N, C-alpha and C positions, 0 to 999 in steps of 0.2 A: 089473675088476681089470687087464685087459690094457692099457687106456689109462694107468692109473696106472703100471704097470711100464715101459711104453715111455717115459713122461715122465721116469722116474728116470734113464734113459740120457743125458738131455740136461742134467742138473743140474750146474752149476758153482759155484753160490752157495747158501748156506744161511743163512736169516735167521730168527731166533727172537725172540719176545717173551720176557720174563723171568718176571714174576710170573704164575703159572698154567701156565707151560710148563716153564721150567727150575727153577722152584720150585713147590710145591703151592699157592701163593697165600697162605699163612699168613705173617703178620708178627708176630714176637715183639717186644713193646715193654716195655722195663724201666721202673721207676719214675722213672728219670732221663730217660726219653724216647728212649733209644737203641733203634734197630730192628735186627733181624737176620732173615735168611732161611736156609733150609736148601736146599742144592743136592745133587743126586744124583750120586754118584761115577761111576756107569756113564755118565750123560750126559756128565760131564766127560771121561771117557776117550775117548768117541766124538768129542767136540768137538775135543780136542787132536789126535786122529788125523786128523780131516778137515783141520785146519789143516796138519799135516805132509804130507798127501797133495796139498796145493796148492789146496784149495777156498777160496773166499772165504767167510768166516764172519763174520756180523754180528748184533748184537742191537739191537733198538729197543724201548725201555722208557719208560713214563711215570714210573717211579721214578728217584730220584737217589741211590741207595744206594752209598756208598763201598765197602762190602763186595762188592757186585755187580761193580763195576769191578775190584777186586782179584782176585776169583775168575776172572773172564773173562780178564783180562790174563795171569793165571798159566797159563791153558790155551792161550795164544798168540793169543787173539782181540784184535785191535787196534782193530777197528771196533765200538766200544761206544757207542751213542747213548742218552743218559739224559735224562729230563725232557722227552720228546717226547710231545706230545699230539695232533699231527696226523701220524700215522705214514706215511700215503701220501706226504706232501711229503718227509719225510726219506728214505723208500725211493727215490723218484724221483731225488732228489739223489745218493744213494749209487750207484745204478745208472749214472747219467750220468757221475759222477766216475770210476767204475771201468770205464766202457765195457762194461757188462754188459747183455745183452738180458733183458728181463723173463721171457721164456719159459724161460730157463735158471735160474730162481730157484725154490727151495722155500722157502715161508714157513710157519712154524708159529706159529699164534696160538690164543687160547682165548676171547677176549671181544670185545665190540663195538668197542673202539678199534682192533682188528686188521682189521676187516671190509674197509674200502676197500683196504688194502694187499694183503690176501689175494686180492681180486678182480682185482688188477693183475698178479699173477705167474702163471707157467706152472703151478706146482704148489702150491696151497694145501692144507695139512694141519693137523690139530689133535689134541690129546690127547682121550682118552675122555670126560673131564669138561668139555669145552668147552660153551659155551652153544649152544642150538639154532640160532641164526642163523649161527654159525660152522660148525657141523657141516653145515649146508645148502649152504655154498659150498665145502666141502672135498672134494678128490678122494680123500682117505684120512683115516679117523678111526682113530688108533692105538688098540689095545685097552688101552693103558696111560695112566693118569692123569698130569696135569701134575705135575712134580717127582718122579716115580716111575720115570723111564726112557723117557718118550715120545720125547725127543730122540734118545736112543741107538737106539730102534726105527727112526726114519726115516733117521738117518745110516747105520746098518748096512745098511739096504736099498739106499741110494744106492751105498755103497762096494761091496757085494756084486755088484750088477747091473753096475757099471762095472769089476769085476775088481780092486778095490783093497783088499778086505777080506782079511786074512791074506796080503797082499802083503809079501814079505820086506823090501823096502826101507823100508816104512812103519813098521816096528817098531825100526829102529836108533835108538838114543838117542845 
């Protein structure tokens, strides 16, 4: 746990998978073929707070959901990559473009498409219901399942250890 806590001090960038991390992985499909997902409000609060505190926040998803883009943009996340099937390539591009060192990145993923990207960053983490291969490479397994507040769990830990949780300036709207 000490190694995990010390790594939290170095995090400047938070990268999340969407389906299975920011959602529980369920997709509701109407008879017309429209799809929708459910996002957790506590995750949303923590994400927008991280953005306001100056963290780089990024999502990398295989999905191309317009509702996903709308939700993340409304939280202040501008770096929303969708339709990405080789996540490691997009992650490397993003880090190079923003001049971010991989050791300063927390990546939360839950399934095999996240594996290579998680192995590339300084702090790979996952929700409680991630697949075994992802749990095996994670430095921290949240006790909370995907779509149920696992992103809030790790963001809160980063902000607390860096003294930015309950920081007066972060809550001014």
